Structures are given as structure tokens and as C-alpha cells.
C-alpha positions in Angstrom: 20.1 -1.4 26.5 20.3 -5.0 25.1 18.5 -7.6 27.0 20.5 -10.1 28.8 20.7 -13.0 26.4 18.4 -16.2 26.9 19.9 -19.5 27.0 19.1 -21.9 24.3 16.8 -23.8 26.7 14.9 -20.6 27.6 14.5 -19.5 24.1 13.3 -22.9 23.2 10.6 -22.7 26.1 9.6 -19.1 24.9 9.2 -20.1 21.3 6.9 -23.1 22.5 4.4 -20.4 22.9 4.1 -20.3 19.0 2.6 -23.5 17.7 3.6 -22.5 14.0 7.3 -22.7 14.9 7.3 -26.3 16.0 7.9 -27.9 12.6 9.2 -25.1 10.2 11.8 -22.3 10.2 9.9 -19.3 9.8 11.1 -16.2 7.6 7.7 -14.3 6.6 6.8 -12.2 9.6 6.4 -9.3 7.2 3.7 -11.5 5.5 1.7 -12.8 8.6 3.3 -13.6 12.0 2.3 -16.8 13.7 0.1 -16.3 16.8 1.2 -17.3 20.3 -0.8 -19.8 22.1 -2.1 -17.0 24.6 -3.7 -15.1 21.7 -5.4 -18.3 20.3 -6.7 -19.3 23.7 -8.0 -15.7 24.3 -10.0 -15.6 21.0 -11.3 -19.2 22.0 -12.5 -17.9 25.4 -14.3 -14.9 24.0 -16.1 -17.1 21.6 -17.1 -19.3 24.3 -18.3 -16.6 26.6 -20.3 -14.7 23.7 -22.1 -17.9 22.8 -22.9 -19.0 26.3 -24.0 -15.6 27.3 -26.1 -14.8 24.0 -24.4 -12.9 21.3 -26.6 -9.9 21.6 -27.3 -9.9 25.3 -26.9 -6.8 27.6 -24.0 -8.4 29.2 -22.0 -9.1 26.0 -22.8 -5.7 24.7 -21.0 -4.4 27.9 -18.2 -6.8 27.4 -17.7 -5.4 24.0 -17.5 -2.1 25.1 -14.9 -3.1 27.6 -13.0 -5.0 24.9 -12.9 -2.1 22.9 -11.7 0.2 25.3 -8.8 -2.3 26.4 -7.7 -2.8 23.0 -7.5 1.1 22.3 -5.4 1.3 25.4 -3.0 -1.3 24.4 -2.7 0.2 21.0 -2.2 3.8 22.4 0.4 2.5 24.7 2.4 0.7 22.2 2.4 4.0 19.8 2.7 6.4 22.5 -0.4 8.4 21.4 -3.7 9.6 23.1 -6.4 7.1 23.3 -8.9 9.3 21.5 -6.5 9.1 18.4 -6.9 5.5 17.7 -9.4 4.0 15.0 -10.0 0.2 15.1 -9.9 -1.2 11.8 -9.3 -4.6 10.1 -6.1 -3.8 8.5 -3.7 -1.4 6.9 -5.5 -1.1 3.7 -8.6 0.0 5.5 -6.7 2.5 7.5 -5.1 3.9 4.4 -8.5 4.3 2.6 -9.9 6.1 5.7 -7.2 8.7 5.5 -7.0 8.9 1.6 -10.7 9.2 1.1 -11.5 11.2 4.0 -9.6 14.5 2.5 -11.8 16.9 0.6 -10.2 16.4 -2.8 -10.5 19.1 -5.4 -9.6 18.8 -9.1 -6.0 19.5 -9.6 -5.0 18.7 -6.1 -1.6 16.6 -5.8 -0.9 13.3 -4.2 2.6 12.1 -3.9 3.5 8.5 -3.3 7.0 6.8 -3.2 8.1 4.1 -5.8 8.1 1.5 -3.0 4.4 1.5 -2.0 1.9 -1.6 -1.7 -0.5 -2.3 -4.3 -3.5 -1.4 -2.2 -2.2 2.4 -1.6 -1.3 2.5 -5.2 -4.7 1.5 -6.3 -6.6 3.7 -4.0 -4.6 6.6 -5.3 -5.5 5.8 -8.9 -9.1 5.6 -8.2 -9.0 9.0 -6.5 -7.3 10.3 -9.4 -10.1 8.9 -11.7 -12.9 10.2 -9.5 -11.8 13.4 -8.6 -9.2 14.5 -11.4 -6.3 14.8 -8.7 -2.8 14.2 -10.0 -0.8 11.5 -8.6 3.0 11.1 -8.9 5.8 9.1 -7.5 9.2 9.9 -6.1 12.4 7.6 -6.7 13.1 6.3 -2.8 14.0 3.1 -4.3 17.2 4.6 -5.6 18.1 5.9 -2.0 18.4 2.3 -0.5 22.2 2.3 -0.4 22.8 6.2 -0.6 21.0 9.4 -1.1 18.6 11.5 1.1 15.0 10.4 1.0 13.9 13.7 2.6 15.6 15.9 -0.2 13.9 13.4 -2.9 10.5 13.9 -1.3 11.0 17.8 -1.1 11.9 18.0 -4.8 8.7 16.3 -5.6 6.4 18.3 -3.4 4.3 20.9 -5.7 2.1 23.9 -4.6 -0.8 21.7 -5.1 0.4 18.7 -3.0 -2.1 17.7 -0.3 -1.0 14.6 0.8 2.1 12.2 0.8 1.6 8.6 1.3 4.6 6.4 2.1 5.8 3.4 4.3 7.8 4.0 7.4 9.6 0.8 6.4 9.7 0.0 2.8 8.0 -3.5 2.4 10.2 -4.5 -0.6 13.6 -3.5 0.3 13.6 -3.2 4.3 14.6 0.5 4.3 13.6 2.4 7.3 12.7 6.1 6.3 13.5 9.1 8.6 10.0 9.7 9.3 10.3 12.7 11.7 12.4 14.6 9.1 9.9 13.5 6.4 7.0 14.9 8.5 9.0 18.4 9.1 9.7 18.7 5.5 6.0 18.0 4.5 4.5 20.4 7.1 7.0 23.1 6.6 6.1 22.9 2.7 4.6 26.3 1.4 1.7 25.3 -0.9 -2.0 26.1 -1.4 -3.0 23.5 1.3 -1.3 22.0 4.2 0.6 18.8 3.1 -0.6 16.0 5.2 1.6 12.6 5.9 -0.1 9.3 5.6 2.2 6.3 6.7 1.7 2.7 5.8 3.1 1.0 9.1 2.5 -2.5 7.9 6.1 -3.5 8.4 6.9 -1.1 11.5 4.5 -1.8 14.2 6.0 -4.5 16.3 9.3 -3.9 15.1 10.3 -0.3 15.7 10.1 1.5 19.3 7.5 4.1 18.4 6.2 7.6 19.6 3.8 9.0 16.8 3.5 12.2 18.5 7.3 13.1 18.5 7.4 11.7 14.9 4.4 14.4 14.0 2.9 12.2 11.6 -0.8 12.8 10.6 -2.1 9.5 9.8 -0.6 5.9 10.6 -2.3 2.8 9.3 -1.1 -0.5 11.1 -2.1 -4.0 11.5 -2.0 -6.7 14.3 -1.3 -9.8 12.2 2.1 -9.3 11.0 5.1 -8.2 13.6 2.6 -8.1 16.5 1.8 -11.8 15.7 -2.0 -11.2 16.3 -5.1 -12.4 14.5 -5.7 -11.5 10.9 -8.5 -9.2 10.5 -7.6 -6.5 13.1 -5.5 -3.4 12.9 -5.9 0.3 13.4 -5.2 3.9 12.2 -3.8 6.8 14.3 -5.3 10.2 13.4 -3.3 13.1 14.8 -5.8 14.9 17.3 -6.0 18.2 15.5 -6.9 16.4 12.3 -10.0 14.3 13.6 -12.7 16.6 12.8 -11.1 17.6 9.4 -11.1 14.1 8.1 -14.3 13.2 6.7 -15.8 9.7 7.5 -16.3 7.8 4.0 -18.3 4.9 5.3 -20.8 5.6 8.0 -22.4 3.3 10.5 -23.9 3.2 13.9 -20.6 3.0 15.6 -19.3 6.1 14.2 -22.2 8.3 15.3 -23.8 10.1 18.3 -27.4 9.9 18.9 -30.3 11.3 20.7 -32.6 9.6 23.3 -34.6 8.3 20.2 -31.6 6.7 18.5 -31.5 9.4 15.8 -28.1 10.2 14.5 -26.9 13.7 15.6 -23.2 14.0 14.5 -20.0 11.9 14.7 -18.0 10.9 17.7 -15.2 13.5 18.5 -12.6 10.9 18.7 -11.3 7.9 16.5 -14.6 6.3 16.8 -16.0 8.5 14.3 -14.5 6.3 11.6 -15.7 3.1 12.7 -18.7 1.6 11.2 -20.5 -1.5 12.6 -20.3 -5.0 13.7 -16.7 -6.4 13.9 -15.2 -9.6 15.1 -14.8 -8.5 18.9 -13.6 -11.8 19.7 -10.4 -10.9 18.1 -9.7 -8.0 20.5 -8.6 -10.2 23.4 -6.4 -12.2 21.1 -4.3 -9.2 19.9 -3.9 -7.8 23.3 -2.6 -11.3 24.5 0.0 -11.2 21.5 1.1 -7.9 22.4 1.6 -9.0 26.2 3.6 -12.0 25.1 6.2 -9.7 23.4 6.5 -7.7 26.6 7.4 -11.0 28.4 10.7 -11.0 26.5 11.8 -7.4 26.7 11.1 -3.8 25.9 10.4 -2.5 22.4 13.8 -1.0 22.4 15.3 -4.5 23.3 13.4 -6.5 20.7 14.2 -4.0 17.9 18.0 -4.3 19.0 17.8 -8.1 18.7 16.0 -8.0 15.4 18.8 -5.7 14.1 21.4 -8.2 15.4 19.8 -11.2 13.8 19.1 -9.4 10.6 22.8 -8.2 10.2 23.6 -11.9 10.9 21.5 -13.3 8.0 22.6 -10.5 5.7 26.3 -11.2 6.3 25.8 -14.8 5.7 23.7 -14.3 2.6 26.4 -12.2 1.3 28.9 -15.1 1.5 26.8 -17.1 -1.3 28.3 -16.4 -4.8 25.0 -16.7 -6.5 23.2 -14.2 -4.2 23.2 -10.2 -3.9 21.5 -8.5 -1.0 19.6 -5.4 -2.1 21.4 -3.5 0.7 24.9 -3.0 0.7 25.0 -2.3 4.3 23.5 -4.2 7.3 19.8 -4.1 7.5 17.9 -1.5 9.7 14.9 -3.6 10.5 13.8 -7.2 10.3 13.4 -7.5 6.3 16.3 -8.8 4.3 15.5 -8.8 0.5 18.2 -10.6 -2.0 18.3 -11.7 -5.6 19.6 -15.2 -7.0 21.6 -14.9 -10.3 19.3 -17.3 -11.9 16.3 -14.6 -11.4 14.1 -17.8 -10.6 13.1 -16.5 -7.4 9.5 -18.1 -7.3 11.1 -21.6 -7.9 13.6 -21.1 -5.3 11.0 -19.9 -2.6 8.8 -23.0 -3.5 11.7 -25.3 -3.0 12.7 -23.7 0.4 9.0 -24.1 1.4 9.1 -27.9 0.6 12.1 -28.3 3.0 10.2 -26.3 5.7 11.8 -22.7 5.3 9.0 -20.1 5.0 10.0 -17.0 2.8 8.3 -15.0 0.1 9.0 -13.3 -3.4 8.6 -9.8 -4.1 7.9 -8.6 -7.7 9.4 -5.1 -7.6 12.2 -5.1 -7.6 12.1 -8.8 -8.2 13.7 -10.5 -5.1 13.3 -13.0 -2.2 12.5 -11.6 1.1 13.4 -13.2 4.4 12.2 -11.6 7.7 13.6 -12.4 11.2 12.0 -11.5 14.4 13.6 -11.0 17.9 12.8 -14.8 18.7 14.4 -16.2 15.3 17.0 -18.9 16.2 20.5 -18.3 14.9 20.7 -22.0 14.0 17.6 -21.5 11.9 19.4 -18.8 9.9 22.2 -21.2 9.6 19.9 -24.0 8.3 18.6 -21.5 5.9 21.8 -20.3 4.5 22.8 -24.3 4.0 19.5 -24.9 2.4 20.1 -21.9 0.0 23.5 -22.7 -0.7 22.5 -26.2 -1.8 20.0 -24.7 -4.4 22.6 -22.3 -5.5 
């Protein structure tokens, strides 16, 4: 399965498509991926076309419809899902909000989170609790990083009143990859008052893992284009399982989501993912994300890219473990491109700032307190060596 390795010259030529990599060692793909030149150029061409043609001309409106469909097709292909299940959004948080607010909550219903979720999901859950009187609890998945069974932990925390489980496919703080198919089966097999739905925060998995969401049997899968896909900020998507499209209620409503009669009067909602879309978006970004996705395909398949990510993650993890002052959160090689580690001083923010001043871009995580480094399939081993050397000097 592994792709024949590129020579250093070929890899250097490939990386030249990413302007942000020319003068720095980039280890923050989980925060935001640098765009390839093809994506930047596609966005520029789109702006030029729209402005020269007239932003609200009939020609531009037809172009927008074409761009929307092309982007849905690209996303659906990457996720191996039907076209009609894709909702175009701005980011993961909006996708999660669509799913979380779209449920017909009743007082006493239960929403289960893991203890490793992003603050956006937690804040939304707390507002749902305040407004509808639902119960919100967490299950301890952090403790399963180096042992234990996440599926069993989730199962033990389901209640008869549970309606939604919200968790991440790859935990953003530790890099743990959850066994999503088994978790989905656990949720769907649970005998409660209502069916248990599974919402997945896919901020760290899309662009990393080879995905088939139909086989994984998830209900909602919220993702973004600006992290591991290295696309423009402000563009993402939500997958809604076909059978649930009409059961999920739109929270915000606009002209893009509704059907209309000949007089333009709203008559209902679109039967597909468009029902959750609202109004005008930055359509010039659509071609940019498609171009970014196409760039990754130039290197190899999703399986090949993921295998290379794992190889590089292991290389970084092994070398970090050799520095006496550091402790990696995982005691086994990473499953994906996120490697979290702690320094004996605990002064993680100062270390990250010092590294950035030397051209190494990482980030801190607050819970658990640590430093997170991200490697992509086109990260250089020499960059990792240089990072290890720089951290060693600080230690």
C-alpha cells in the first residue's frame, strides 16, 4: 500500500506548492493547514471572474450553482457518501450546531459528551441545557489513551433518556483515534426512550484518515476544509445520514434552504443537505478547496497519505521520547498526525513561543496541559530532526 518514496528533490518540488513552507517548519496542521498555490490561484481567478462578470449577474448565478455542485461532489467523493447528504458550512462549529440544535429536545433528555471535546461543542451543549432543561454529562475517554475500551466507557454512560452522543473521531488534545464504527453500533443498539444519534466532530480526521462514512454508520459528521485539507478558512461541511435529513429541524432558515413556488413564496425545505444552508456565502472559496483536495491526490491515495502520516508521527514520537525533560502523552506510537507532549517545567506557552521565534510552528493545549505538534504526509524528516534539536536546546 505504501507509496514509492519520493526523492528529496521531488519532495522539495512538491512542497514548493505551499508558500507557507518556504521559511518555516510547520507543525500546526491541526490548527490550520497552509494552502497550496493552486488553491490560492483558484480563489483569485474566482474573484476576478465574479467582479468582471458582475457579482449578481445571471451568468455568475449559474456559475455559483455549478461551483456548489462541484464542491459537494468533491466532498462526497472524499467521504464516500451520497451527494445529497452533504451540507455546505463555514466550519466544524456550525456543522455541530446544525446537528445539535436540529434535534427536538425535551426536558430531561440526555446529551453525552466525552471529556476531550472542543469548547465549541461544550458551549453549545451547555446552552441547550440552559434553554431546554436537558441533562449534559461527560464520559472519561481521556483515561483510555493508553489502555481501556472507549466503546465500553461510552456504553456505561448511556442512559434510557440519551438522545445524542457527541464526540470527536480524532481527539484534538491527545491525537487518539476512536473506533467510530463500534461506537456507532453501541449507540444505535442502545435500548432507550429514543434512538441515540451520533454526532462526530471531524476537525482532525478529514484529510488524515481514509473515510467511508456510510460504512462507519455515523449520523452526523462535521468537518472543515482549512485544517488537514489545507484549504481556505471559512469553508467546511456537514454529513447528515440520508434517513435523518427530514428528521433534523433547520435552526436558521434562509432562501438557499427552501423550495419556492412560481411567485417565489417559500413552500418547504429542500429534501437534501441544502435544507440546512441559509443564504449568501463566499462562493469564491469553493474552487480553492477543490484545488487543495486535488493537490493531495497528486501525491497519492488517502490510504497512502495516511500511512505516511503514521510513519512520520512515529518518527517524531520516538525522538521526543529520547529527550529526558519531555513526556509524550501516548505510551505507544501515534495513530494519526497529532503528537502531544509535556515538558517537565510545565511552561509550555513559553516553549512554544521560543520555538516560533526560531521558525517552528506548534501550539499549546490547555487540557491536558501540553504542547501539540502535527505532521502531515509531506512533512520532512529533516524538519523533525531540526525540531528535536531545537527542543533539546530549550530543555
